[in-house]
Structures are given as structure tokens and as C-alpha cells.
N, C-alpha and C positions, 0 to 999 in steps of 0.2 A: 521626543518623549522617552524618558528612561523608565525601565522597570524598577519598581521599588524593591528594596532588599526584603527577603523573606527568611525567617528562621523556622526551620522544620525541627520541632522539638520532640525528642524521645522516639525517633523512628527506629524500627528494627531493620537492619540491613540483611541482604540475602545470606550472609554468613552467620547470622544470629546475634551479632553485636548490636547494642542500642547506642545510638549516636544522635547528636544535634548537627544539623547542616545549615550553613548560611548560604543562601542563594543571592547572588548579586548580579544584576543585569541579565537575569535568566540563566545563569551558569552557577553551578556549585562552586563556591569560592573557598569554603573552609568546612572541615569536618572536625568535631571535637567531642570529647567524652563528657566533660562536665558542663553544666549549664553556664552560659555567660550572658551578661547584660549587653545587648546590642540594640541599636536603633533600627528595628525592623518589625515588620508585621509578623506575628507569631502564629504558626500553624501547629496545633497540638496533634502529634502523630502517635500518641500513646496507644499501643495495641495494634498499630498498623505496620505493614511491611513496605519498605521503600524499595521499589524496583526500577530498573531502566524502562523507558517506554517500550511497549510491545509493537511489533510490526505484523500486519496481516497481509500475507502475499496472495490471498484469494478472496476478494470481496466482490459483491455485486451491488454497485451503487445505482444501477438501472438508468441513470441519466447519461446521455439524452435518449428520449423516446419512451421511457416507461416510468415517468415521474409519478404516476399514481401509486406505484409500488414503493419507490424511495427516490430521494434526490441526493445530489452530492452533498448538499448542506446537511440534510437529516442523517446521512451516513457518516459524515465527518463528525457531527455532534455525538452520535452513538459511539463511534470509535473512541473519541476523546474521553467520554464518560466511562468507558471500559478500560482505560489505561493505554490505549493504542495511540502512538504518536505518528504513525504512517500506515496508509492502506494502499493496496494496489488493486484498483477495480479492473475486472475482466472486460474483454472487448465486446461481449455479446449485448450491445446496445443497439439502438435504432436511430441514426445509422450506426453500423458496426464501426468500431474504432480500428479501421484499417487504413487510415490516411493521416497525414500530418495535421490537417485541419481539425479532425475529430479529436485526436489525442490532445491537441493544444487547447481545444474547447474544454475538455474534461479537466486538464491541469489548471486552466485559468479559473474555472468555477470552483475548483478546490482551493486555490489561493484566496479567492473572494470569500469563500465560506469560513476559512480559518479552521481552528480546532485541531486538525490533523493534516499532515502532508498527504496529498492525493497524487500518487504517481501512476499514471495510466499504464495498463498492459495493452500492447498493440496486438492486433490479429496477425496470425501467420499467413492466412490466406484471405483473399478478397471475399467479403461477405460471409466469412466462415464456411465457404462452400467446398474447400478442399481441392480446388482445381487450379488456381493461379495464385502465386505469391502476392501478398499485400504489399503496400509501399513501405517495406521494412526500412530501407535506407532513409527515406524521407521522414519517417517517424523518429528514427534514431538521431537525425540531424536537426529535427524541429526544436522549438523552444522546450517541448516536453522531454526531450532527450530520452526517449523510450529505450530501455535495455532488456525488457522482458516481453516475450511474445508468446501468445497462446490462442488456440481456437477454443479454449475453455472446454465445455462438455462434448465438443466434437473433436475427434482426433484427426490428425493429418495422416491418413492411411496410405497415401501414395509415397512409397519409399524414395523415389527420385525427387519428388517435390520436397520431402523432408530433408534429404541430403543437401539440396540447394539452399534451403532455409538455414540449416546448420552452418554451411560454408559462409553464407552471407553474414550471419551474426558474429561469426568468429572474428571478422575484421574489426569490430568495435567491442569485443568482449561481452556480447549480448548472450541472452539465455532463451532457449525454447522450452516452454513448459508444456509437455505433451500430455494429453488425456490418454491414459494407458488402457486402451481398449481397441481391439480389432473388430470393427463394425460388422464384418462379414460373419464373424463367429457368434455375434449376439443377435442377429436377425431372428425374430420369432423365438427367442430364447425364453426358457422358463426355468424356474428353480423349484425343486420339491423339498 
């Protein structure tokens, strides 16, 4: 099944220029200044700004485990409606996305949902508990090919554990996204 050609008419590009764009097979194939007659579905973009798809590097799709709050399908639909073509859901699900099986489940459900690319973020530590490294290598080599790891709202406060995690992801150009907080300094903390 091929994608029909689409003519986006009168779009304002990020540089302020107004253009018509022909999309063939899901890819912009031609950009032109003056309207042309083409055999394509016309989308009137008068008054609209045409931008590349956005990417959200910190989402909470809540599935698996907290589907009453949101599912991968509802999150992907919301993302697409807002102009996001890719989302990276955090690992704080139930079970925690700390294994190849869980990140593959999240990615598979994202593919089934469609709408936006769902690229799971794997946990740095097992169960987000900060004491033992999660299956970082297994998640990286899984079908999900995870490259970003985070314990989300919990920081990896053990410096030696963080050092090992950073050394581990360096082998495959991975990233550790650390919650910037020292938990011992925020215990019983108050703000006036």
C-alpha cells in the first residue's frame, strides 16, 4: 500500500517563507514558491507554520502497570496530535523497564499503536532502587536497542555505581540521564 501524494499549500516555514510542499510516499519530494497543479490531496496550510516533528525525551506513558493513568496508545495519540513524532517514555512503570523483556514490550506496543515512535528509556538500576545496575547491556542489544537510561525522579546517588553505568554505556554511545538531586540534602527539606 503506497501513501498518496499530498500537497501542503501555503505553509509558512520556520524561516518565514511561504511555500507549497509536495509529499510523495511520506517524504517531502518538492518545495516550490508558486502554486502548481498536481494530482494530490491538498492540505490548506494558510496561516500555519510547518515544522519538523518534535521529540519528547521525557514522557510518562505509564504502561505497563499504570494503564488507568495512560496507555502507550493514548500517549502516542496525544503526542502525534501535538506535533511529536517520537517520545521516550521513562522507566518508572510496573514492572520497571529494567530488562530487555520490558523495554521490548514497550517498544512493541508503541509500534502497534502507531502515531509516534515510542523509544523506551531503560532504568539505570534494578527496580529504580539505586543499588544494582539494571540489565543495561541486554536492553541495549535487545530489539528495542535502548540508548538512553535513567532512574527518572530517583537519582543514582552512589558515585561508584554511576561510574560503572557511565563506563558501560560508553561502549555503545549510550546516555545516562541523571535526576540532578542529592537525596541526602533534600531529606525533610523545606522551602520558605
